[in-house]
C-alpha positions in Angstrom: 15.1 -8.1 -10.3 13.0 -5.6 -8.5 10.9 -3.2 -10.6 11.4 0.5 -9.9 8.8 2.4 -7.8 6.4 4.6 -9.7 6.1 8.3 -8.9 3.1 9.2 -6.8 1.2 12.4 -7.3 2.1 15.1 -4.9 -1.1 15.9 -3.2 -1.7 16.8 0.5 -3.6 14.3 2.5 -5.6 15.2 5.5 -4.9 13.8 9.0 -8.0 11.5 8.6 -6.7 10.3 5.2 -3.2 9.5 6.7 -4.8 7.7 9.7 -6.9 5.6 7.4 -3.9 4.7 5.2 -1.8 4.0 8.3 -4.4 1.6 9.7 -4.5 -0.4 6.5 -0.7 -0.3 6.1 -0.2 -1.5 9.6 -2.8 -4.3 9.3 -1.3 -5.6 6.1 2.3 -5.4 7.3 1.3 -7.4 10.4 -0.6 -10.0 8.3 2.3 -10.4 5.9 5.0 -10.3 8.5 6.7 -7.4 6.8 9.0 -5.0 8.5 7.4 -1.6 8.1 10.6 -0.2 6.6 11.4 -3.1 4.3 11.3 -3.1 0.5 7.9 -4.9 0.2 6.3 -2.6 2.8 7.5 0.4 0.8 6.0 -0.9 -2.4 2.9 -1.7 -0.5 2.7 1.8 0.9 3.2 3.3 -2.5 0.4 1.1 -3.9 -2.0 2.1 -1.1 -1.3 5.8 -1.6 -1.8 5.5 -5.4 -5.0 3.6 -5.0 -6.3 6.1 -2.4 -5.5 9.0 -4.7 -7.3 7.2 -7.6 -10.4 7.3 -5.5 -10.4 4.1 -3.4 -10.8 5.7 0.0 -12.9 2.9 1.7 -10.8 1.2 4.3 -12.2 -2.3 3.7 -11.6 -1.9 -0.1 -8.1 -0.7 0.5 -7.4 -3.7 2.7 -8.7 -6.0 -0.1 -6.6 -4.2 -2.7 -3.6 -4.4 -0.4 -4.0 -8.1 0.1 -4.2 -8.7 -3.6 -1.1 -6.6 -4.1 0.7 -8.6 -1.4 -0.3 -11.8 -3.1 1.3 -10.5 -6.4 4.4 -9.5 -4.5 4.7 -13.0 -3.0 4.5 -14.5 -6.5 7.1 -12.0 -7.8 4.6 -10.3 -10.1 5.6 -6.6 -9.7 3.6 -4.0 -11.5 
C-alpha cells in the first residue's frame, strides 16, 4: 500500500531555486533509474521541495537527503 503524499506549502520559488531542485531531482532519478513522471519520482520531488522549504538549500545536502529517501523508498518505508 502506498502512503498518500503530504501537502507542500504554497510558496513561490525563484528561478535559481527551481534550477537547483531540478539538478538534484534529475541526478537522483538518473541514479535510481526512475522515470521522471513515475510514482517514486513524484514522491522524491515532494520530499526535495519539503526539505528545501524547511531550509535545506545546499545542493550537496539535498542530494544526500534525496539518496537517503530513495533508500527508504526501496525498502518500502514511506514517511
